[in-house]
N, C-alpha and C positions, 0 to 999 in steps of 0.2 A: 347314611351309607357314603363313604369316601369311594372316589374314583381312583383307580390306579395310575400312577404316573406312567411316562413312556417307558417302553421295555429297554434296558440297556443292551447295546449290540456286543457281540464277543470283541475282545480287545485285538484279536488277529485282523479284524478288518481294518481297524485304524492303524495297525503296524503295516498292513498290506498297501494301503492307500499311501502312507509316507514312502514306502520303497518304490512304489510304481510311479509316483510322481517325481522322486529323486532320479530314478533311472531313466526316466524320459527327457528330464532336465540337463542331465549330464551325458546323454548319449551312452549309456551303458546298457549291457543286456539286463533284461528283468532277472532280478535274483529268484525269483519263486521257484521256476523249475529246478533249481539246485536246493533250496533251502525252505521251500514252501511247507513241506511235511514237519520240518523242526518248528516252524513258526505256529504251524496249526497246534503242535503237542505243547508249545510254550504259553501261547496267549490265548487259551481257550475260556478263560473265565470273563465275566462282562466287563465293559470298559470303563466302569465305576467301581469295580471291585478293589477296595484300598488295601488288600493284602499284597498287592503287586508292589506297593512301596517299601515293604520290608524284604529288601533285596541287599546284596553287598556289593554290586556293580555301580547303581545309581540309588543309592537310599533316597526315600522320599519321592522317587518317580517311577516310572515303569521301566523295568531292567532291558532297555534298548538304547543303545548309545551310538549314534553315527559321529563319524570323526572325519576332518579333512587333514591331509598330510600334504605338507609343501613339496616333498619328494616324490609323491605319486598324485598329482593334483587333479587328475582327471578320472579317478576311480571312486566307485560307491562303496565306503568302507562302512560297518557298523559291527558292534559286539552285542551280544545278549547273554544273559543268565538263564540256561536253558530249563526247560519243564514246568515253569511257573512256581507259585509260592508256596506249594504243600510238598514239593520234592525233597527228598533227602539229598545231601551233599554227595554220597556216593552214588545216588541215581543221576545227579547232574554230571558227574565226572564220567560216569560210563555212557551217558548219551552224547556228550561231547566228544568223547573217543570214539563212539561208533560214527558220528557224523564225518569226522576227519578222514577216517578209514574208508568210509563210503564214497566220499567225494576224491580223494587223492589218487587211488589206482586209476579210474577211468579217465580223469583229467589229466593229471601229472605223470601218471604211469607207474610202473611196479618198481622201478628203482626208487621213486620218490617214497613209495608206500614202505618198502624194507628200510630206507633211512629214517622215516618218522617211527616205525615200530621199533627200531634200535634206540632212538632219542627218548622214546615215551614209555619204555618198558617199565621202569621204576614206578611211575605214577598211574598206570592203568591197570595195575596188578590188585590183589584182594586186600592190601592193607589201608590204613588210613581211616577206618570207618569211625574211631573215637574222637580224632584230633581235628578232622577237617572242619572248615567254618562254611565256605561256600561250595566246595567241590571242583567246580571247573567253570570258566567261561568260555564262549565258542564266538569266534571272529571271522569275518569273510570279506572279500573285497571282489568288485567286478568291474571289467572296463567293457570296451565294445566288442570284445571277443568271447565275453562270457566270465566264468571263475577265474580271477586273477591271483588269488591268494586265500588260504585258510590257516586258522589260527586257533590254536588252544592254550588256555592259561591254566596251569595246574599249581595248586598250593604246594609250597616247598617249605621242608623243615632243614634245619642247619644240618642235621644228621644225613640228609640225601644228598649234600654236595659232593661226596664221592661217585654218586650215580652219574653225573653229568659227564659230559665228555673230558678226558684228562686236560684239555687246554682250557676249556670253560671252567673246570673245577679249580684249576691253578689260578686263573684269573679271578675266580670269585674270592678265594683265600687271600689273594694279595689285596683286593679291594678291601676286605674286612680287616686285614692287618693294618692298613694305611689309614682306615677310618672306622675304629671300632663302634661308633655310632650308628652303623648300618647294619641291619638285620634282614636277612633274606627272607622274603615272604611269598613269591611266587616265580615260577618259570613258565615263559612263553615258547612254544615250538610252533613255527611257521612254514609253511611250504608254498612255493610259488611255482610257476611252470618249469623254471630251469634251475631253481636253487632252494635250499632250505637254511633256516638259521634258527637258533636257540638263544634266549635272553634270560637273564636272571635280574629280577627286579628287588630292590631293598627298600625297606622303610627307614627314613633317618628318623632316629629317637631325638627329640628335642628340636629347638630351633635351629635354622641353618643360615648364616650368611654366606651368600653364593660366592664370594671371594674366597671363603674356605675350602672350596673344591680345588683350588690351585695346587696343593701338593699331590693330591690323588690324580688329577689330570696330568701333572708332570710326570708322574710315575707311569701313566699309561701313554705316554707320547702324545697327549693332546692338549698340553699346556699352553700353547700358543693360541688356542681357540677359546679360552677363558673370556677375554676382551668381547669377542663376538656373542657368546652367551649372556654375559653381564648387559651387553648393550640392549639386547631383546627384552630381557626381565626387566631393566630400568624403565624402558619406554613403556611396556605393557602394563606395568604395575605402578605408573606414576612416580617412578624415583625410588621405589622401595625395592631394597637389595637384600634384606632379612626376611627369611620366610619362617612362619611360625610353626611350632610343634604339631605333628599330625598333618603338615601340609606338604611333605617332600617324599618323592619317591625317586630312587636313583636306579637306572637300568644299565647293564653293559652287556655287550656281545661282540663277538669277532666278526670283521668283515674282511674282504680281500684289501681293504686299504689299511687295515688296523684295528685297533679297538673303536667301538663306538659307545660314546656315553649318552644316556637320555636322561634329562633332568624333567621330572613330571612335577607340576605345581597343581595341587589339589585346590581349585579357586574357592571353594565352599570354607575353606580355614582362613582365607585372607580376610582380616577384619574390615578393611578399608578398601575394597576393590574399586578402582575409579568407575564413575558412571560411564564415562567414555571409553570404557576397557576395548570395545570392539574397534572404535576409531584409531585407538592407540596401536592395536595389532597390525591394523591396516598402514598406519604410519611407519611401523617397523619394517613393512614390506615395500615402501615406497621406493627403493632402489632396486626391486626386483619386480618390474611390472607385469611379468607374465605370470608369476605367482600371485600377485594382488588381483589380477583379473580372475584367476582360477578361484580364489578364495571367495570373491565377491559372486562368483557364478554359484559356488557350492552353498553358500550361505542363502541365495536365493532359493536354490533347488529344496532346502529344507524349512524355507519360510522365515528365517531369522536375519533377513538382509535389512529389515527395518530397524535403526537404531532405537527406536523407542519401544520396539518389542523384540529384544533381542533373545528371548527363550533363556535357558539356563546354562550358561556355559560351565561345564564341570571341571575340565583339565586343559591346562595349557603345557604342552611338552616341547623341548628342545633338544635336537640331537645334534652332535658333532663328531666328526672323525679327523683322523689326521690331516685329511685333504679336503675336508668339507666344513666351512663355517656354519654356525647355528642355523638349523632350519626348524620351522615350527610344525607342530600337529596341534588341532584344536579340537576339543571333544564337546559335544552340545547334546542337552536334553531339549528337544523341541518343546514348544509351550504345551501343546495338547498332550504331552506324555507326563506333566507335572499332576501329582496326585493331591496338591495342597488343598485345594477347594473341596475335594471329595473328602478329604480327612477332616477338614473343619466342618463340613456338613454332618459326617457321621458323628463327630464328637458333641455337636450340638443337639443330636437326637437323644443321646444317652442321659 
């Protein structure tokens, strides 16, 4: 007779501990009173259940992705794929939409809810059952006063561009006309305490030399920011300026200062990511000591401050506007949420 091994705990315990620890380290409000029920419904399976690895947000890991933003350095931000591995895309879309509506009105007010409903109407309806892949993702951010922002990511078909606001739809068409290699794949709608914004994100088909963004950026009135974009890419990637196929997303949105372009580099697609990637990121921030200190604090909050135990950095994104040089965001999969060992163990049993 063999004795049973230790019983696995629900994944929600691991996620909750991560968020509680990070909120204390960063000095933010505890997120759980706001999103605890969603965490409960999403991470209810055991923490060694490898089905969590089969997701579109963080493939191969648990669908929980904290991120650091240089523009919002003191917030606790994270994105999840709602409802767990067995949920349908439609169920995830509906769940994320309900969470947005549930949080927006009491925290941000009725005007914010009306704005969100008008922007999301096309994506929260009854359509999309046959073509959706992941349905929706849900993001939130917290500061010392509580919920700072909520965001939803909806899948986007080219045929839905007309459902965007007239100015964003026009901007999207101009971007696609300038760079036909860009294909829209999702739109994100975010609400903060005093403002809302919507972004369209494109997949770049094929490899991309970062300098090839010049004509598009010139057309959008941000061409003068290309050098700052290339400088950070070059430093972070050890002199690499060509990004491989499947490794580039481009986001665009309108801001009070003009068009913002967001370059997202999917780091898993980079075949020769420098072993000192984290040090190089910090080097890129050397001229901005406040942001560098904030990044170090954030990395420590999520247990990835040790260069030898970096966790899995999933995305490096850079944003520019007409008045702002490139600012970084860094998305991470903390080590304890990687499923590689559990997957290998399960395969060895077969």
